[in-house]
Phi, psi and omega in degrees: 000119179284151175291145173281066182298147173294137184280338183250158175284135171246130182235126181247125183247147165083007184265156167284150186230129164251104183283336188051031175284182189289341176267359179069035185297133174226152180228125179288330180213117186202193181217156173224135178238132178238122179227133177062029177087356181234156179286126179250340175206149176197139178170191181278150174087190184285159167294146170294153181302137181220111183300128182081003183278146173279120179259127182244128181285109180261011181297138185082007182237161177236127174267135175224168169295154173295147185285152180241115176275127190250002176194129185202159170223089188298329181298340189283353177298342179274353184233035175297148175081004182275150177047056187291344179242022188263155164287172182307304191298312176305316184291319174298316184298324179287326187269331184304316180297333176284315177297341182292349184258008176297154169220180186287326178299315178293323177301318179297315177308301180301316183297309182305319180287321180290322178290329173291322177291328173298311180299324176291348181255016172086015180268129176251344174226123180242151169238162174221134180254092184257118188229009181251112186229078175303145190302327183254017186274350180089195186266086187286329175298314175295331177294318179286331176291322175298319173300320178298319175301320183293312184284328175096023178267156165288148191219135174245109176266119176260127171282102178269181185195155172219126176230006180248088174290173182301319183298337176259015178096003176272175182277316184289148176294155184298331184291348177246018174254160179242165176285142184296320184294324182288321182301310183295322183293311179298318178302310179300316180300315179304315176297311183301314187283326192241334196283127179242106179278001181298158180305316185257026181304138173269343192217115169236168181229143176226158178263137188210076166307153197287306185188166179296337182266001173230004182222137180288155177303321180303311183291325179296314185292321183293319181294322180295316177300313182296322179294325178282324169304320185273345179078030176238180192263172185237141181215144170195166175281147176202145170053036183283321186224166170296325182297323180294323177292321176292325174301306183301319179296317182290324189261331184239352180065028178204161178285160186310305184299317176292329180291311184288328174310317183291348182259004185082031182252027167240140182158164180288002174254016188233133163228137190238142184276140169080282175051057183277314191257087177241141168280171180294326178293319169307313178300317177300322178291326174300310184292324182286321186263000184069020176292125189271163179230134170263105173277118180243070192294326179292316177298313181295326178288319183295330178263004175066028184283334187114179179236133186292152182282070182299309178306323181287322181292318176300314180300330183277348178094016181284143172284130176238128174242175175254149178217145177283328188070180183288150183279006166279354173234012180201079187294355177280315175077007177254151178275332183297329173303327186290336173297313183292318182288324180298319179296314183294313179300314180299323184283327175302319178293311201235356177108174191288350178256010184292324185209137178261163176300323181287328173293322174303314180290327173304314183297319179295341187238275180302312176302321175293322181295323177296316178306321184270357179081021189231027183291345172290338187247329189222172176101348176208159174268099183217143177307129179101334181276168185291146188280059178252113184210159177241144177240107186263135176271124183230029179250013175273184182307318191285344193225344197294335182262013175260108190304318182271113183292332171298316170299321174301313177300319187272315182282324195281183176289164178312118182287140172297135179265114184282315186211141172226119180252135165239107188060038183081350181274131176278108174276322167241136182210132179061036177068010183238140178290126184258359183250001173200160178270123184301317184292323179295325180291320180296319181292320176299319185289325179293321177295319181294321179291328172293316183297320181288325176295324179292318172302328177276359180077022179264359183217000000 
């Protein structure tokens, strides 16, 4: 699938630039040029004259790579505000019966809304971990893929799964689990139908059984083998809560990281969500194997799960990206806020030098690209890479007096997003979403949330 590259050259002049390249190159006043969907020039001073280019005045703005979201559950836009005071297991127990009534139409509505919110928060590449497939719900994976095409973001769709129902000792009710053979067949079909491994791909697929408490060990092992045979990546939830650790010790006689390691689930083709409860030995294993982590600070705090040891993981060399997680456990839904939260929670744990603003920006860009296996194409502003960038306005009341624009972006209030390019195409322009109508999205989502609640007998 070819990228939806912008047909015109875009030249941004006069902005501060954080390239987030390997040298940490920054320009206080510079230019970025995108032609044919790729970055063709970047540096200090004004852009060279280019006939027919759209020139954008970037004064008062900061250009960064587009953010990369490494963990999400888009369907949860229909269930924001549920179980506001529950632990993860209590929250899941309350919500599984509601999610059992999802179908493809509702998934499209929720995914469109969630992806729009991500775009408006500077995200150019999104992933979704979808693992709830009601028997009569239709093709939910296809629905969210169509929503990603509508909004215009790069997308990593993961075919999730649950096959360990409550009657067999798992957490989810039996009506939302699937047969293992069907899961493997659907996983292979999804990769065949949708996965595009090309450099400028807009759509890739990974395999993502849900968690140790909702999937059998046999399915975890089979998914790992299948993913590697198909050449795609692996993702799951891991070590999110102390309840999960107790579950693994009781059922498998081992802690979560050791358990998944025994099933072939550590490696540089794997990234794991949350990873809050890790030992020093676990952290060393992540670093040694190149296993990635999707850090979701707002969701983990909302559910009282704790905060992942991010400074320690970075010091060990593990790839770390940022994730929104489902907005039923992060009602904000934007990725830019996660840079701020990641910084604050790391410092609350370990002091003011635990994490810097530039490390937070690295996680949102390069770190996320590494988790998704796409750091050759996205995550930094460099000539030859894809033209995915965000232009943040920092000359308003909330940021104008912060001399360091990167500190302004991360420490300050949410910055207005002036422009978002995906392959040179403007998804956000003049601070407005250009690929869908926000009011229409909000109205459809309200109606969808009502419909789902009625199906679940809650209204």
